[in-house]
C-alpha positions as CSV (number, residue, x, y, z in Angstrom):
1,M,119.1,-139.9,49.2
2,S,116.2,-141.4,51.3
3,T,112.6,-141.0,50.1
4,I,111.9,-138.8,53.2
5,S,114.8,-136.4,52.2
6,L,113.7,-136.4,48.6
7,Q,110.1,-135.7,49.6
8,R,111.2,-132.7,51.7
9,R,113.3,-131.3,48.8
10,N,110.4,-131.8,46.4
11,Q,108.1,-130.1,48.9
12,A,110.3,-127.0,49.0
13,V,110.3,-126.9,45.2
14,L,106.5,-127.3,45.1
15,V,106.1,-124.5,47.7
16,V,108.0,-122.1,45.4
17,G,106.0,-123.2,42.4
18,Q,102.7,-122.7,44.3
19,L,103.7,-119.2,45.4
20,L,104.3,-118.3,41.8
21,S,101.3,-120.0,40.3
22,G,99.1,-118.5,43.1
23,V,100.1,-115.0,41.9
24,G,99.4,-116.0,38.3
25,V,96.0,-117.6,38.8
26,A,94.7,-115.0,41.4
27,S,95.8,-112.0,39.3
28,G,93.8,-113.2,36.3
29,V,90.7,-114.4,38.3
30,A,90.4,-111.1,40.1
31,V,89.8,-109.1,36.9
32,G,88.9,-111.8,34.3
33,G,85.2,-111.5,34.8
34,I,85.2,-107.7,34.7
35,L,87.4,-107.7,31.5
36,A,85.1,-110.2,29.9
37,A,82.1,-108.2,30.7
38,Q,83.8,-105.1,29.1
39,L,84.7,-107.0,26.0
40,A,81.4,-108.7,25.5
41,G,79.2,-105.8,26.7
42,T,77.1,-108.0,29.1
43,T,77.3,-109.2,32.7
44,A,76.4,-112.7,31.8
45,A,79.7,-113.1,29.9
46,S,81.7,-112.7,33.1
47,G,80.7,-116.2,34.2
48,F,81.5,-117.6,30.8
49,V,85.2,-116.9,30.8
50,Q,85.5,-118.3,34.3
51,T,83.7,-121.3,33.0
52,A,86.2,-121.6,30.3
53,S,89.1,-121.5,32.8
54,A,87.6,-124.2,34.9
55,L,86.7,-126.2,31.8
56,G,90.3,-126.0,30.6
57,A,91.5,-127.2,34.0
58,G,89.2,-130.2,33.7
59,L,90.2,-131.0,30.1
60,V,93.9,-131.2,31.0
61,A,93.6,-132.9,34.4
62,V,93.5,-136.5,33.0
63,P,96.3,-135.9,30.4
64,L,98.5,-134.4,33.0
65,A,97.8,-137.4,35.3
66,N,98.7,-139.7,32.4
67,L,101.8,-137.7,31.8
68,A,102.7,-138.0,35.5
69,V,102.4,-141.8,35.2
70,R,104.6,-142.0,32.1
71,A,107.1,-139.2,32.7
72,G,106.8,-138.2,36.3
73,R,105.2,-135.4,38.3
74,R,108.0,-133.0,37.2
75,W,107.0,-132.8,33.6
76,A,103.3,-133.0,34.2
77,L,103.4,-129.9,36.6
78,S,105.7,-127.9,34.4
79,T,103.7,-128.6,31.3
80,G,100.5,-127.4,33.0
81,M,102.2,-124.1,33.9
82,V,103.5,-123.6,30.4
83,L,100.1,-124.1,29.0
84,G,98.7,-121.6,31.5
85,A,101.3,-119.1,30.3
86,M,100.2,-119.6,26.8
87,G,96.6,-118.9,27.9
88,A,97.7,-115.6,29.6
89,A,99.3,-114.6,26.3
90,V,96.2,-115.3,24.3
91,V,94.1,-113.3,26.8
92,L,96.5,-110.3,26.3
93,L,96.1,-110.7,22.5
94,A,92.3,-110.9,22.9
95,A,92.2,-107.7,25.0
96,S,94.3,-105.8,22.4
97,L,91.9,-107.0,19.5
98,G,88.8,-106.5,21.6
99,Q,87.7,-110.1,20.9
100,F,85.7,-111.7,23.7
101,W,85.7,-115.2,22.1
102,L,89.4,-115.2,21.8
103,M,89.7,-114.3,25.5
104,A,87.5,-117.3,26.3
105,A,89.8,-119.5,24.3
106,G,92.8,-118.1,26.2
107,M,91.1,-118.8,29.4
108,L,90.8,-122.5,28.4
109,F,94.6,-122.7,28.4
110,F,94.8,-120.4,31.5
111,G,93.0,-123.1,33.4
112,S,95.9,-125.5,32.8
113,A,97.9,-123.7,35.5
114,T,95.1,-124.3,38.0
115,A,95.1,-128.0,37.1
116,A,98.8,-128.2,37.7
117,G,98.5,-126.3,41.0
118,L,95.8,-128.8,42.2
119,Q,97.9,-131.8,41.2
120,A,100.7,-130.5,43.1
121,R,98.9,-131.4,46.3
122,Y,99.2,-135.1,45.4
123,A,102.8,-134.7,44.4
124,A,103.5,-133.4,47.9
125,V,102.2,-136.7,49.4
126,D,104.5,-138.9,47.2
127,G,107.1,-140.4,49.6
128,A,105.5,-138.8,52.7
129,P,105.0,-141.1,55.8
130,P,101.3,-142.1,56.1
131,E,100.9,-140.4,59.5
132,K,102.1,-137.1,58.1
133,A,100.4,-137.3,54.6
134,G,97.7,-134.8,55.5
135,R,100.2,-132.2,56.7
136,A,102.4,-132.8,53.7
137,M,99.5,-132.0,51.4
138,A,98.4,-129.1,53.4
139,I,101.8,-127.4,53.5
140,V,101.9,-127.2,49.7
141,I,98.3,-126.0,49.5
142,W,99.2,-123.4,52.2
143,A,102.1,-122.2,50.1
144,T,99.6,-120.8,47.6
145,T,98.4,-118.3,50.3
146,V,101.1,-115.7,49.7
147,G,100.8,-115.7,45.9
148,S,97.0,-116.0,45.8
149,V,96.5,-113.1,48.4
150,A,99.0,-110.9,46.6
151,G,97.5,-111.6,43.2
152,P,94.2,-109.8,43.5
153,N,96.0,-106.9,45.1
154,L,98.0,-106.6,42.0
155,S,94.8,-105.6,40.2
156,E,95.4,-101.9,40.5
157,P,99.2,-102.1,39.8
158,G,98.3,-104.3,36.8
159,R,95.8,-101.8,35.5
160,L,98.5,-99.1,35.7
161,L,100.9,-101.4,34.0
162,G,98.3,-102.0,31.2
163,I,98.0,-98.2,30.7
164,R,101.8,-97.8,30.6
165,L,102.1,-100.6,28.0
166,D,99.3,-98.9,26.0
167,M,96.9,-101.9,26.3
168,V,93.4,-102.4,27.7
169,P,94.0,-101.5,31.4
170,L,92.4,-104.6,32.9
171,A,94.6,-106.8,30.7
172,G,97.7,-105.7,32.7
173,P,97.3,-108.2,35.5
174,F,97.6,-111.0,32.9
175,V,101.1,-109.9,32.3
176,F,101.9,-110.8,35.9
177,S,100.2,-114.2,35.2
178,L,102.3,-114.9,32.2
179,V,105.6,-114.2,34.0
180,A,104.5,-116.1,37.1
181,F,103.5,-119.2,35.2
182,L,106.7,-119.3,33.1
183,T,108.9,-118.9,36.2
184,A,107.0,-121.6,38.1
185,A,107.4,-124.0,35.2
186,L,111.1,-123.4,35.1
187,V,111.6,-123.9,38.8
188,I,109.7,-127.3,38.8
189,A,111.4,-128.5,35.6
190,L,114.9,-127.8,36.9
191,F,114.6,-128.8,40.6
192,F,111.8,-131.3,41.1
193,L,112.9,-134.9,41.4
194,T,110.7,-137.9,40.7
195,P,110.5,-140.2,43.8
196,P,110.7,-144.0,43.2
197,P,107.4,-145.8,42.8
198,P,106.0,-147.3,46.0
199,A,105.7,-151.0,46.6
200,H,102.4,-152.2,45.1
201,N,99.6,-151.9,47.6
202,T,96.8,-154.3,47.2
203,G,94.7,-153.0,50.0
204,L,92.1,-150.1,49.9
205,S,94.1,-147.9,52.3
206,G,96.7,-146.9,49.8
207,G,99.2,-145.8,52.4
208,A,102.5,-144.1,51.3
209,S,105.7,-146.0,51.1
210,G,108.7,-145.4,53.3
211,D,111.2,-146.8,50.7
212,T,114.5,-145.1,49.9
213,V,116.1,-144.2,46.7
214,D,119.3,-146.2,47.3
215,E,117.7,-149.3,48.9
216,A,118.3,-152.9,47.6
217,P,116.2,-154.1,44.7
218,R,112.7,-155.0,45.6
219,Q,111.4,-158.6,45.5
220,A,109.7,-159.3,42.2
221,T,105.9,-158.7,42.3
222,K,103.2,-159.2,39.8
223,P,102.8,-155.8,38.0
224,A,99.5,-154.2,38.4
225,K,97.3,-153.7,35.4
226,R,97.4,-150.0,34.3
227,H,94.0,-148.4,34.4
228,G,92.8,-145.1,32.8
229,A,90.8,-142.4,34.5
230,W,87.3,-143.7,33.4
231,R,88.1,-147.2,34.4
232,A,89.3,-146.0,37.8
233,L,86.2,-144.0,38.3
234,R,84.0,-147.0,37.4
235,L,85.8,-149.1,39.9
236,A,85.7,-146.4,42.6
237,S,81.9,-146.1,42.1
238,H,81.5,-149.3,44.0
239,N,83.2,-147.8,47.1
240,P,80.9,-145.4,49.1
241,R,84.0,-143.9,50.8
242,A,85.6,-143.2,47.4
243,L,82.3,-141.6,46.2
244,F,82.2,-139.5,49.4
245,A,85.7,-138.2,48.7
246,L,84.9,-137.5,45.0
247,A,81.7,-135.6,46.0
248,A,83.5,-133.6,48.8
249,V,86.2,-132.4,46.4
250,T,84.1,-131.9,43.3
251,G,81.1,-130.3,45.1
252,G,83.2,-128.1,47.4
253,H,85.2,-126.7,44.4
254,A,82.1,-126.1,42.5
255,I,80.5,-124.2,45.3
256,M,83.6,-122.1,45.9
257,V,84.1,-121.2,42.2
258,G,80.4,-120.6,41.6
259,V,80.0,-118.1,44.4
260,M,83.5,-116.6,44.2
261,V,83.6,-115.7,40.5
262,M,80.3,-113.8,40.8
263,T,81.4,-111.8,43.9
264,P,83.5,-109.3,42.0
265,V,80.7,-108.7,39.5
266,A,78.1,-108.2,42.2
267,M,80.4,-105.9,44.1
268,N,81.1,-104.0,40.9
269,E,77.4,-103.5,40.3
270,H,77.1,-102.1,43.9
271,G,79.7,-99.5,43.0
272,H,82.6,-100.9,44.9
273,A,86.1,-99.8,43.9
274,L,88.5,-102.2,42.3
275,E,90.8,-102.0,45.3
276,M,88.0,-103.0,47.6
277,I,87.1,-105.9,45.3
278,G,90.7,-107.0,45.4
279,I,90.7,-107.0,49.2
280,V,87.6,-109.1,49.5
281,I,88.9,-111.6,47.0
282,S,92.3,-111.6,48.9
283,L,90.5,-112.4,52.2
284,H,88.6,-115.2,50.4
285,I,91.8,-116.7,49.1
286,L,93.4,-116.3,52.5
287,G,90.6,-118.4,53.9
288,M,91.2,-121.0,51.2
289,Y,94.8,-121.5,51.9
290,A,96.0,-120.0,55.2
291,A,94.2,-122.6,57.4
292,S,95.2,-125.6,55.4
293,P,98.0,-126.7,57.8
294,M,95.3,-126.8,60.6
295,F,93.0,-129.0,58.4
296,G,96.0,-131.2,57.4
297,W,96.8,-131.7,61.1
298,L,93.2,-132.5,61.8
299,V,93.2,-135.1,59.0
300,D,96.2,-136.8,60.5
301,K,94.7,-136.7,64.1
302,L,91.0,-137.2,63.5
303,G,90.8,-138.7,60.1
304,S,89.5,-137.5,56.8
305,V,85.8,-138.0,57.3
306,P,85.4,-135.7,60.3
307,V,87.3,-132.9,58.5
308,I,85.0,-133.2,55.4
309,F,81.9,-132.8,57.7
310,I,83.6,-129.8,59.3
311,G,84.0,-128.4,55.8
312,Y,80.2,-129.0,55.2
313,G,79.3,-127.0,58.3
314,I,81.6,-124.1,57.3
315,F,80.1,-124.1,53.8
316,L,76.6,-123.9,55.3
317,A,77.6,-120.9,57.4
318,A,79.2,-119.2,54.4
319,I,76.1,-119.7,52.2
320,T,73.8,-118.4,54.9
321,I,75.8,-115.3,55.5
322,G,76.2,-114.7,51.7
323,A,72.4,-115.0,51.2
324,I,71.6,-112.6,54.1
325,V,74.0,-109.9,52.9
326,S,73.4,-110.3,49.2
327,D,71.9,-106.9,48.7
328,S,74.2,-105.1,51.1
329,S,76.5,-102.3,50.0
330,D,78.7,-102.9,53.0
331,P,81.9,-104.8,52.0
332,L,82.5,-106.1,55.6
333,P,79.8,-108.8,55.7
334,M,80.7,-109.8,52.1
335,S,84.3,-110.3,53.2
336,I,83.1,-112.5,56.1
337,A,81.0,-114.6,53.8
338,L,83.8,-115.0,51.3
339,T,86.5,-115.8,53.8
340,T,84.2,-118.4,55.4
341,L,83.6,-119.9,52.0
342,G,87.3,-120.3,51.5
343,L,87.6,-122.1,54.8
344,G,85.0,-124.6,53.8
345,W,86.8,-125.2,50.5
346,S,90.0,-125.9,52.3
347,A,88.6,-128.5,54.7
348,C,86.7,-130.3,51.9
349,L,89.8,-130.3,49.5
350,I,92.2,-131.6,52.1
351,G,89.8,-134.0,53.7
352,G,88.4,-135.3,50.4
353,S,91.8,-135.6,48.7
354,S,93.2,-137.5,51.7
355,L,90.2,-139.8,51.8
356,L,90.6,-140.5,48.1
357,N,94.2,-141.4,48.5
358,E,93.2,-143.8,51.4
359,S,90.4,-145.4,49.3
360,A,92.6,-146.3,46.3
361,P,95.4,-148.8,45.8
362,D,98.7,-147.6,44.2
363,H,98.0,-148.6,40.6
364,L,94.7,-146.7,40.6
365,R,95.7,-143.7,42.7
366,V,97.1,-141.4,40.0
367,P,94.4,-142.1,37.4
368,L,91.8,-141.6,40.0
369,Q,93.5,-138.3,41.1
370,G,93.3,-137.1,37.5
371,A,89.7,-138.2,37.2
372,N,88.8,-136.4,40.4
373,D,90.5,-133.1,39.3
374,M,88.7,-133.4,36.0
375,M,85.3,-133.8,37.8
376,M,86.0,-130.9,40.2
377,N,86.9,-128.5,37.4
378,F,84.0,-129.6,35.1
379,G,81.7,-129.2,38.1
380,A,83.1,-125.7,38.8
381,A,82.8,-124.9,35.1
382,G,79.1,-125.9,35.1
383,L,78.3,-124.0,38.2
384,A,80.2,-120.9,37.0
385,A,78.3,-121.0,33.7
386,L,75.0,-121.2,35.6
387,A,76.0,-118.5,38.1
388,G,76.3,-115.7,35.5
389,P,72.7,-115.9,34.3
390,V,71.4,-116.6,37.9
391,L,73.2,-113.4,39.1
392,A,71.7,-111.4,36.1
393,L,68.2,-112.7,36.7
394,G,67.9,-113.1,40.4
395,G,70.9,-111.5,42.1
396,F,73.6,-112.8,44.5
397,F,71.0,-114.3,46.8
398,W,70.1,-117.0,44.3
399,V,73.7,-117.7,43.5
400,N,74.0,-118.8,47.2
401,M,70.8,-120.8,46.9
402,M,72.4,-122.6,44.0
403,A,75.4,-123.4,46.1
404,L,73.1,-124.7,48.9
405,A,71.6,-127.3,46.5
406,V,75.0,-128.6,45.7
407,L,75.8,-128.9,49.4
408,A,72.7,-131.0,49.9
409,V,74.0,-133.5,47.4
410,M,77.3,-133.6,49.1
411,V,75.8,-134.4,52.4
412,F,73.8,-137.2,50.9
413,F,77.0,-138.9,49.8
414,G,78.6,-138.3,53.1
415,L,75.7,-139.9,55.0
416,R,75.7,-142.9,52.6
417,A,79.4,-143.5,53.3
418,V,79.1,-143.2,57.0
419,H,75.9,-145.4,57.2
420,P,76.2,-147.8,54.2
421,T,73.4,-150.1,53.2
422,P,74.0,-153.7,52.2
423,R,73.8,-152.6,48.6
424,D,76.6,-150.1,49.2
425,V,79.1,-152.6,50.4
426,M,81.6,-153.5,47.7
427,P,81.3,-157.0,46.4
428,E,84.3,-159.2,47.0
429,S,84.9,-159.7,43.2
430,V,84.9,-155.9,42.7
431,S,87.1,-155.3,45.7
432,D,89.6,-157.7,44.3
433,T,89.5,-155.9,41.0
434,V,90.0,-152.5,42.6
435,G,92.7,-153.7,44.9
């Protein structure tokens, strides 16, 4: 089987896995903050459990990347889904016992499914032709659309299921999460095949290989030194383009999570029904994933850097709209703001992830991918933790101002990469080490 055929088979498996994991993650995210506020008796707690989920995703990102290096993407992705299912089970137990802190612990494990879903975008690129790498990544990200949009709309059926099962009503959607994660883990473990390792690339472009599974043995090459995530980050810090990619993905994810997790709480305080909150979150997630093939195509046609800057512009529009309508009781402008926010996230994730792949050689790519996912989830955890108190003290307007400050930092790294100073150019000795 050629690498291209294998990559297409794996892409189909990843699509199914992302459909399922999208249902699982979105079902829990849509009601998690409200359930936490009910268990703890305070609005500020809503941001804490979302922080725990993002923190859990960050904590397992590097171990999952290391597992991918040792055992292959198949076991890394399925392990992340199983850990997510364990988290959903703990949340169900916490709801039945009325224990907020136990729910927070469960959300740590719940975040593992998010980490696995994010790493699936890199698995989609393995074996893809360089000129189609952006679209290969985008198709798998797009596959999350159906599950993620359906997930929040399962809030009301999940609540009814919770009542039928004689549990806390808002714990019901986590039953859907549990089943979805376990099914996704099974699909990936049974049907995903690990592609052969690419020929070692010593340049900074890190293009994909077009090798085949049944080709003749490769010529012997000097094996590259294996690097961990922290070593990969330290080496990447000398490359302005790699830093730009890290900032785009990390900052974009932090902005999206920080604003998104507070939206249901803010809408709930304005008296919106659970069904309307689910619709708004669904539109947001539709913006996150539905346009990903377009951004992937733009990456392949225009390059990663222009797509990232497009994402920055979209983020600015979303933050501006969100700040203007922060005190509005009309769900329509809130829907527009959240949908636009999702589009900005999509552009930055695809553009930034593609730029990161281009900026790292083969032997650093997977450790750097894990480090990037760790950073993006830790950044999201920090902003989500801050967003709860900010919402409680100043309202939704200041949540958007917090996001604007993060966007300013992202723009700084982008301008530095596009117009590097002599100090920003990687020394030859460091370039040799990285490559």
